[in-house]
C-alpha positions in Angstrom: 0.0 0.0 0.0 1.1 3.5 -0.6 2.1 6.0 2.1 -0.2 8.8 3.4 2.0 11.3 1.5 1.4 9.7 -1.8 -2.4 9.4 -1.1 -2.5 13.1 -0.2 -0.8 13.9 -3.5 -3.3 11.8 -5.4 -6.2 13.7 -3.7 -4.7 17.1 -4.4 -4.1 16.1 -8.0 -7.7 14.9 -8.4 -8.9 18.2 -7.0 -7.0 20.1 -9.7 -9.3 18.5 -12.3 -12.4 20.4 -11.1 -11.3 23.4 -9.0 -9.4 25.9 -11.1 -8.0 27.6 -7.9 -11.2 28.2 -6.0 -11.0 29.7 -2.5 -11.1 27.5 0.6 -13.9 29.1 2.6 -17.4 27.6 2.6 -20.0 30.1 1.3 -21.7 31.9 4.1 -25.4 31.2 4.0 -27.1 32.9 6.9 -25.1 30.8 9.4 -26.3 27.5 7.8 -23.9 24.6 8.0 -25.7 21.5 6.8 -22.8 19.2 7.6 -22.5 20.5 11.1 -26.2 19.7 11.6 -25.6 16.2 10.2 -22.8 15.8 12.7 -25.2 16.6 15.5 -28.0 14.4 14.1 -26.1 11.5 12.7 -22.6 11.3 14.0 -23.4 10.2 17.5 -21.6 7.5 19.5 -20.2 5.0 17.0 -22.7 2.2 16.2 -21.7 -1.4 15.6 -21.9 -2.9 12.1 -25.2 -2.3 10.4 -27.4 -4.8 8.7 -28.0 -5.1 5.0 -29.7 -7.4 2.5 -27.7 -10.5 1.8 -24.5 -9.1 3.1 -22.8 -12.2 4.4 -19.3 -13.1 3.1 -19.4 -13.9 -0.5 -23.2 -13.4 -0.8 -24.3 -11.3 -3.8 -26.1 -8.0 -3.5 -27.6 -8.0 -7.0 -26.7 -8.8 -10.6 -23.0 -9.3 -10.9 -22.1 -11.3 -7.9 -20.7 -11.2 -4.4 -19.7 -8.5 -2.0 -17.9 -10.1 0.9 -14.5 -11.8 1.2 -14.4 -14.6 -1.3 -17.3 -13.2 -3.4 -17.1 -13.2 -7.2 -18.3 -11.1 -10.0 -17.9 -7.4 -10.9 -21.0 -6.4 -8.8 -24.0 -4.4 -9.8 -24.1 -1.1 -11.6 -25.1 1.9 -9.6 -28.7 3.0 -9.8 -27.7 6.2 -11.5 -25.9 4.3 -14.3 -22.8 6.4 -13.6 -20.3 3.7 -12.6 -19.8 0.0 -12.0 -19.6 -1.2 -8.4 -17.1 -3.9 -7.6 -17.3 -6.6 -4.9 -14.6 -5.0 -2.8 -16.6 -1.8 -2.3 -14.9 0.4 -4.9 -16.9 2.0 -7.7 -15.7 3.1 -11.1 -16.6 6.5 -12.5 -18.6 9.4 -11.1 -19.1 11.7 -14.1 -22.1 13.9 -14.2 -23.9 14.2 -17.6 -27.1 16.0 -16.6 -27.8 19.7 -17.3 -27.1 22.5 -14.8 -30.0 23.7 -12.8 -30.8 26.2 -10.0 -29.7 25.8 -6.4 -31.0 27.7 -3.4 -28.5 29.2 -1.0 -29.0 26.3 1.4 -28.5 23.7 -1.4 -25.3 25.5 -2.5 -24.0 25.2 1.1 -25.0 21.6 1.2 -23.1 20.9 -2.0 -20.0 22.5 -0.5 -20.3 20.3 2.6 -20.5 17.2 0.5 -16.9 17.9 -0.5 -15.9 17.8 3.1 -17.8 14.5 3.6 -16.0 12.9 0.7 -12.6 14.1 1.9 -13.4 12.9 5.5 -14.2 9.4 4.2 -11.2 9.3 1.9 -8.7 10.5 4.5 -10.0 8.0 7.1 -10.0 5.1 4.7 -6.5 6.0 3.4 -5.2 6.1 7.0 -6.7 2.7 7.8 -5.4 1.3 4.5 -1.9 2.1 5.7 -2.5 0.5 9.1 -4.3 -2.7 8.2 -3.8 -5.4 5.5 -7.3 -5.5 4.1 -7.9 -4.2 0.6 -11.3 -2.7 1.2 -9.9 0.5 2.7 -7.5 1.1 -0.2 -10.2 0.4 -2.8 -13.0 2.5 -1.2 -10.5 5.4 -0.5 -9.8 5.4 -4.3 -13.6 5.6 -4.9 -13.9 8.5 -2.5 -11.2 10.4 -4.5 -13.3 10.1 -7.6 -16.4 11.2 -5.8 -14.6 14.2 -4.4 -13.5 15.1 -7.9 -17.1 14.9 -9.1 -18.4 17.1 -6.3 -15.6 19.6 -6.9 -16.5 19.8 -10.6 -20.1 20.8 -9.7 -18.8 23.4 -7.2 -16.8 24.8 -10.0 -19.8 24.7 -12.3 -21.9 26.7 -9.8 -19.1 29.1 -9.0 -19.0 27.9 -5.3 -15.9 27.8 -3.1 -14.5 24.5 -2.2 -13.9 24.1 1.6 -11.4 21.2 1.0 -9.1 23.1 -1.4 -5.5 23.1 -0.2 -6.3 21.1 2.9 -3.8 18.4 3.8 -4.9 14.8 4.6 -6.9 14.8 7.9 -7.3 18.6 7.9 -10.7 20.4 7.6 -11.8 24.0 7.7 -15.0 23.2 9.7 -14.3 22.6 13.4 -17.2 20.1 13.7 -15.9 18.1 10.7 -12.4 18.2 12.2 -13.7 16.9 15.5 -15.6 14.1 13.8 -12.6 13.1 11.8 -10.3 13.1 14.9 -12.8 11.0 16.9 -13.3 8.4 14.1 -9.6 8.2 13.4 -8.8 7.5 17.0 -11.5 4.9 17.2 -10.3 3.2 14.0 -6.7 3.1 15.2 -7.6 0.8 18.1 -7.8 -2.2 15.8 -8.8 -3.5 12.4 -12.3 -4.5 13.6 -12.9 -1.0 15.0 -11.7 0.5 11.7 -14.2 -1.6 9.8 -16.9 -0.4 12.2 -15.9 3.2 11.5 -16.5 2.5 7.8 -20.0 1.3 8.6 -20.6 4.4 10.7 -19.3 6.8 8.0 -21.4 5.2 5.3 -24.6 5.2 7.4 -24.1 8.9 8.1 -23.4 9.6 4.4 -26.6 7.8 3.4 -28.6 9.9 5.9 -27.0 13.1 4.7 -27.5 12.4 1.0 -31.1 11.4 1.5 -31.8 14.6 3.3 -30.0 16.6 0.7 -32.2 15.4 -2.1 -35.4 16.9 -0.5 -36.7 19.7 -2.7 -33.7 19.5 -5.0 -34.5 20.2 -8.7 -31.1 20.8 -10.3 -30.6 17.8 -12.7 -26.8 17.6 -12.4 -26.8 17.7 -8.6 -29.6 15.2 -8.4 -27.7 12.9 -10.6 -24.5 13.3 -8.5 -26.4 12.7 -5.2 -28.2 9.6 -6.7 -24.8 8.2 -7.6 -23.2 9.0 -4.3 -26.1 7.5 -2.4 -25.9 4.3 -4.4 -22.1 4.2 -3.8 -22.5 4.7 0.0 -25.1 1.9 0.1 -22.6 -0.3 -1.7 -19.7 0.7 0.6 -21.9 0.1 3.6 -22.7 -3.4 2.3 -19.0 -4.1 1.8 -17.9 -2.8 5.2 -20.7 -4.8 6.9 -19.6 -7.9 5.1 -16.0 -7.6 6.1 -16.8 -6.6 9.7 -19.1 -9.6 10.2 -16.9 -12.2 8.4 
């Protein structure tokens, strides 16, 4: 596995594809910080591994084959048709093809916080990939890099600042996000099983945040992105659950 330095370099390089030198600060929207509210509502004390449909080792979650250790097949395509999911939890492709729409100020702020969420997941999984000899962390960290690139591309499209621009691995501009990262990193460093449980916790929180973000959303491109990210998080949750219970 690569070092944290190399992973950070990959993440920065990915960001260059969609940013064009945007500023770091999150847009101020009447004091609204959707991610901070998600921290309060979702990121409570870390839960144990969550359940899922047919998530035992090697058991398929749909057309294409197995999810858990020893599973076979490439896995199902995402519901958005934007990328192929693989049995180790990674997903390939996150391009947005739908047209640009209109976002409210709150929806703009939510899109910006999605970049922080994707970076948080990437940085945690990359750290765990360096610590533990299981491929799931490395593969899903790579998926999160592609997801962050897709979010950044839409931030650029809507002329919004990227709160993750220029931030080193494990560093966040939002104190609530930073505190969440630090807590989950410390928890995951207590052992491989704990790190897998952190993956479950992160993906459950992502699913809740993405589901809430779609309420009232009309912009076709952002809807397409969130649909893909939601499908990916569901797939990642299934993979982490499979590994943590095997």
